C-alpha positions in Angstrom: 6.7 33.4 -74.9 5.8 30.0 -77.1 7.4 28.7 -80.0 10.2 31.9 -79.4 13.1 30.1 -77.6 15.0 28.7 -81.0 14.9 32.5 -82.2 18.1 34.7 -81.9 18.0 36.7 -78.9 19.1 39.9 -81.3 15.9 38.9 -83.3 13.3 38.7 -81.1 14.3 41.3 -78.3 12.8 44.4 -80.2 9.8 42.4 -81.4 8.8 41.2 -77.6 8.9 45.1 -76.7 6.0 46.0 -79.0 4.0 42.5 -77.8 4.8 43.4 -73.8 3.0 46.9 -75.4 0.3 45.2 -77.3 -0.7 42.8 -73.8 -1.1 46.1 -71.9 -4.4 46.6 -73.9 -5.3 42.8 -73.8 -3.8 42.0 -77.2 -2.1 38.6 -76.9 -0.4 37.5 -80.3 1.5 34.9 -78.2 0.2 32.9 -75.7 1.5 34.0 -72.2 1.3 32.0 -69.2 -1.2 34.0 -67.1 -3.5 32.8 -64.6 -6.9 33.1 -67.0 -9.1 35.0 -64.3 -6.8 37.8 -64.4 -6.1 37.3 -67.9 -10.1 37.8 -69.0 -10.4 40.1 -65.4 -7.8 42.2 -67.7 -9.9 42.3 -70.9 -13.0 42.9 -69.6 -11.5 45.6 -67.6 -9.6 47.3 -71.1 -13.0 46.6 -73.3 -15.6 48.2 -70.7 -13.3 51.4 -70.1 -12.4 51.9 -73.8 -16.0 51.5 -74.8 -17.5 53.4 -72.0 -14.6 56.1 -73.3 -15.6 55.9 -77.3 -19.1 56.6 -76.6 -18.6 59.3 -74.7 -16.1 61.2 -76.9 -18.2 59.8 -79.7 -21.5 62.3 -78.0 -19.3 64.9 -77.7 -17.8 64.7 -81.4 -21.7 64.5 -82.8 -21.8 69.0 -81.0 -19.6 69.1 -84.0 -22.3 68.4 -86.3 -24.7 70.6 -84.5 -22.6 73.1 -85.1 -22.7 74.4 -81.8 -18.5 74.6 -81.4 -15.8 77.2 -83.1 -13.2 76.0 -85.2 -10.5 76.1 -82.8 -12.9 74.0 -80.1 -13.3 71.7 -83.4 -9.8 71.0 -83.9 -9.4 69.8 -80.5 -11.8 67.4 -80.4 -11.2 66.3 -84.3 -7.6 65.3 -83.9 -8.1 62.8 -80.7 -11.1 61.8 -81.8 -9.1 60.6 -85.6 -6.0 59.5 -83.7 -8.4 57.5 -80.9 -10.3 55.6 -84.1 -7.0 54.8 -85.7 -5.5 53.2 -83.0 -8.7 51.0 -82.5 -8.4 50.2 -86.2 -5.2 49.1 -86.0 -5.3 47.0 -82.8 -8.5 45.0 -84.3 -6.0 44.7 -87.6 -3.8 43.0 -85.4 -6.4 40.7 -83.5 -7.8 39.7 -86.9 -4.3 38.6 -88.6 -2.8 37.2 -85.5 -2.0 34.1 -86.7 -0.4 35.6 -89.9 1.9 37.7 -88.0 2.9 35.1 -85.5 3.9 33.1 -88.9 6.2 35.8 -90.5 8.2 36.0 -87.0 9.0 32.4 -86.6 9.9 32.0 -90.3 11.9 35.3 -91.0 13.1 34.3 -87.0 14.1 30.7 -88.3 16.1 32.4 -91.3 17.9 34.7 -89.6 21.3 34.8 -89.1 23.9 34.8 -86.4 26.7 32.4 -87.3 29.1 32.3 -91.1 28.9 35.7 -91.7 31.7 37.7 -92.8 33.3 40.8 -91.0 31.1 43.4 -93.3 28.0 41.1 -93.0 28.7 41.6 -89.3 29.3 45.3 -89.3 26.2 45.9 -91.4 23.7 43.4 -89.5 25.2 45.3 -86.4 25.0 48.7 -87.2 20.8 48.2 -88.8 20.8 47.0 -85.3 21.4 49.8 -83.1 20.1 51.8 -85.5 16.6 50.0 -85.1 17.2 49.9 -81.6 18.0 53.9 -81.5 15.0 54.3 -83.1 12.7 52.3 -81.4 13.8 54.3 -78.0 13.4 58.0 -79.8 9.8 56.9 -80.9 9.1 55.3 -77.3 9.9 57.9 -75.3 8.8 60.5 -77.5 5.2 59.7 -77.3 5.7 58.5 -73.9 6.3 61.9 -72.7 4.1 63.8 -75.1 1.3 61.8 -73.6 1.8 62.5 -70.3 2.6 66.4 -70.8 -0.6 65.9 -73.6 -2.7 64.3 -70.3 -1.9 66.0 -67.3 -1.2 69.8 -68.7 -5.2 70.5 -67.7 -4.7 68.8 -64.3 -1.5 70.8 -63.8 -3.2 74.5 -65.0 -6.2 73.4 -62.8 -4.2 72.8 -59.7 -2.2 76.2 -60.4 -4.9 78.0 -61.0 -7.0 77.1 -58.2 -4.3 76.8 -55.1 -1.6 79.2 -56.7 -3.4 82.0 -58.2 -6.7 81.5 -56.2 -8.3 82.1 -59.0 -12.1 80.6 -59.7 -11.7 78.3 -62.8 -13.5 75.5 -64.2 -12.0 71.7 -63.4 -9.9 70.7 -66.7 -9.8 67.1 -68.4 -7.6 65.8 -70.6 -10.2 64.9 -73.1 -13.7 66.4 -74.3 -16.3 63.5 -73.0 -19.8 63.7 -72.8 -21.6 62.1 -69.4 -24.8 61.3 -67.8 -23.4 63.1 -65.1 -21.4 66.7 -64.4 -17.7 65.0 -63.7 -16.7 68.9 -62.6 -19.3 68.3 -60.1 -16.7 67.9 -57.0 -13.0 67.2 -56.9 -13.4 63.4 -56.1 -15.7 62.7 -58.9 -13.4 64.9 -61.2 -10.1 62.9 -60.0 -12.3 59.8 -60.6 -13.2 60.5 -64.5 -9.6 62.2 -65.0 -7.8 58.8 -64.1 -10.7 57.1 -65.9 -10.0 59.3 -69.2 -6.0 58.5 -68.7 -6.4 55.0 -68.2 -8.1 54.8 -71.0 -6.3 56.6 -73.4 -2.9 54.8 -72.3 -5.0 51.6 -73.6 -5.1 53.2 -77.6 -1.9 54.6 -77.2 -0.4 51.4 -76.5 -2.2 49.8 -79.2 -0.9 52.5 -81.5 2.8 52.4 -80.7 2.4 48.4 -80.4 1.2 48.2 -83.8 3.2 50.6 -85.5 6.6 49.2 -84.6 6.0 46.0 -84.5 5.1 46.4 -88.6 8.9 48.9 -88.5 10.6 45.9 -86.6 9.7 43.3 -89.2 10.2 45.3 -91.9 13.7 46.7 -90.4 14.0 43.0 -90.7 13.4 41.8 -94.0 15.7 44.9 -95.0 18.7 43.2 -92.8 18.0 39.7 -94.3 18.3 40.9 -98.1 21.2 43.1 -97.2 22.9 39.9 -96.3 21.9 38.3 -99.2 23.9 41.0 -101.2 26.9 40.3 -99.7 26.5 36.8 -100.1 26.5 37.5 -103.7 29.1 39.6 -103.9 30.9 36.7 -102.3 30.0 33.7 -104.1 32.5 32.0 -105.9 31.8 31.1 -109.5 30.6 28.0 -110.0 29.6 27.3 -106.6 25.9 25.8 -107.4 24.8 24.8 -104.5 25.3 27.7 -102.3 23.7 29.7 -105.1 21.0 27.5 -104.8 20.7 28.5 -100.9 20.9 31.9 -101.7 18.3 31.5 -104.2 16.0 29.8 -101.9 16.3 32.4 -98.8 16.2 34.9 -101.5 12.5 33.4 -102.7 11.6 33.0 -98.7 12.2 36.9 -98.4 10.4 37.8 -101.2 7.4 35.4 -99.7 7.8 37.0 -96.1 7.7 40.6 -97.6 4.4 39.7 -99.5 3.1 38.4 -96.3 3.7 41.2 -94.4 2.1 43.5 -96.6 -1.3 41.6 -96.7 -1.6 41.9 -92.8 -0.4 45.3 -92.5 -1.5 46.8 -96.2 -4.8 48.1 -94.0 -2.7 49.7 -91.2 -1.0 51.6 -93.4 -3.7 53.2 -95.6 -5.4 54.3 -91.8 -2.1 55.8 -91.5 -2.1 57.7 -93.9 -5.5 58.6 -94.6 -6.0 59.9 -90.9 -2.5 61.2 -90.5 -3.0 64.3 -92.5 -6.1 64.9 -90.7 -4.8 64.4 -87.0 -1.6 66.3 -87.7 -3.4 69.6 -89.6 -5.7 69.4 -86.5 -2.9 69.0 -83.9 -1.1 71.8 -85.8 -4.1 74.3 -85.7 -5.1 73.6 -81.9 -1.1 74.5 -81.5 -1.2 77.5 -83.5 -4.7 78.6 -81.8 -3.5 78.1 -78.0 -3.9 80.5 -75.3 -1.0 79.7 -73.5 2.1 78.3 -73.9 1.1 75.2 -72.3 -1.5 74.3 -74.5 0.7 75.2 -77.8 3.4 73.1 -76.1 1.4 69.5 -76.2 -0.4 70.2 -79.5 3.7 70.5 -80.7 4.4 67.1 -79.0 0.9 65.8 -80.6 2.2 66.8 -83.9 5.6 65.4 -83.2 4.4 61.7 -81.8 3.0 61.9 -84.7 4.7 62.5 -87.6 7.6 60.4 -86.2 5.8 56.7 -86.5 4.9 58.2 -89.9 9.0 58.8 -91.2 10.3 55.9 -89.4 7.9 53.7 -91.7 8.2 55.8 -95.1 12.3 55.6 -94.1 12.0 51.6 -93.6 9.5 51.4 -96.0 12.2 52.5 -98.5 15.3 50.7 -96.6 13.3 47.6 -97.6 12.7 48.4 -101.1 16.2 49.8 -101.9 17.5 46.0 -100.2 15.8 44.3 -102.4 16.5 46.1 -105.7 20.3 45.9 -104.5 20.0 42.4 -105.4 20.7 43.0 -109.1 23.5 45.5 -108.1 25.2 42.8 -106.0 24.8 40.4 -109.0 26.4 42.8 -111.6 29.1 42.9 -109.3 29.7 39.6 -108.8 32.4 38.0 -111.4 29.4 35.9 -113.3 31.5 36.1 -116.4 33.9 33.4 -114.9 31.2 31.0 -114.1 29.4 28.7 -116.3 26.5 28.9 -118.3 24.0 27.4 -116.0 25.5 29.6 -113.1 24.8 32.7 -115.2 21.2 31.4 -115.9 20.7 31.5 -112.5 22.2 34.7 -111.4 19.9 36.0 -114.4 16.5 35.3 -112.4 17.7 36.7 -109.3 18.2 39.8 -112.1 15.1 39.8 -113.3 13.0 39.3 -110.2 14.7 41.6 -108.6 13.8 44.6 -110.8 10.4 44.5 -109.1 11.2 45.5 -105.3 10.0 44.4 -102.5 7.7 46.8 -100.6 4.9 48.0 -98.2 2.1 49.3 -99.9 -1.5 50.9 -99.2 -3.9 48.6 -99.8 -2.0 47.2 -102.5 -2.2 50.2 -104.4 1.1 53.1 -103.3 4.3 51.6 -102.4 5.5 53.4 -99.1 9.0 55.1 -99.5 10.2 58.2 -98.4 8.6 59.9 -101.2 5.3 58.9 -99.6 6.3 60.4 -96.4 6.7 63.8 -98.1 3.2 63.5 -99.9 1.6 63.6 -97.4 3.4 66.3 -95.2 2.4 68.2 -98.3 -1.4 67.4 -98.5 -0.9 68.4 -94.4 0.1 71.4 -94.9 -2.2 72.4 -97.5 -4.9 71.5 -95.2 -3.3 73.2 -92.5 -3.0 76.4 -94.2 -6.6 76.2 -95.7 -7.9 75.3 -91.8 -5.7 78.5 -90.6 -7.7 80.7 -93.6 -11.0 80.0 -92.6 -10.2 80.5 -88.5 -8.6 84.0 -89.6 -11.4 84.6 -91.6 -14.0 84.0 -88.6 -11.6 85.8 -86.1 
């Protein structure tokens, strides 16, 4: 990848994983050496499959407004449709903000410190990177396993009932779509449509996961940089104005990068928060009204796959807020009283700026913290209780 050779490996390695996921759906933040024909063939294949899939899904979604579906069927359709729209909108933001994302990665990577660190700083940095790596592994594998379970469950049920139990049953597809032909008319057509829906949905999953964790990783790296600066302030000797100016300059750059990151992803966060309650609510309702253990398990897995990235986002948003605000506490614990007046004034500016913590927001309005996570879950539970009451009333 271009321009990344001078960036420390520990910084760029988790970001590469996200960029690779985005490249699976033809979203290239950085130019990659690949045959032009293959790149455009891959892009065309992904775009055509997604367009056809979304048209078919939208046509079936129209049945909801005609009132031809029961509430449990509506829950199944709405949840998949909302997640698909959410992933596509997030991918569009990444494509439109590609240059801004490159600037953030390069500037933050150039500031990433691997030398002249104390033992405490090294331990804190390694602990935060280890935690991030663990979060990514859990996030990725739960989403992958949950997605494969959700997609393969109808096929396994169909094969089991047809060939093991010898029952007459319809051929089940992973997602409800309207096609100009009968997709279950014969086995060849059924398998073809099944592969098509699986391929299209995984383009959506890759864009969803890649965008989500790219935002989380950059937020984590910013929080780590603030924490290292806190240790610098604790250890600086009073009167060392040259090093204090370096800390102030680094502090200002991190504040600017946080604002740039928020400018890029505030709309993605808004999409997350507005759609999470709907999708989690309806997946939960689908799990409650499911007939059988397998459909129930697949919908519970879908709920977990949606809650986990939301928690990670709010957790690292809280960490960023606390680490930026903690600069003031580090100044307070520094022996500032031993320095001259100029030294104390420079520290005073750091304290004043830290009174307004850096944070990610939803459309510049609501800061993202762990309180946001509890609020979303509380709202989701209210919607779920209402939908459950309506379903029980209909039953």
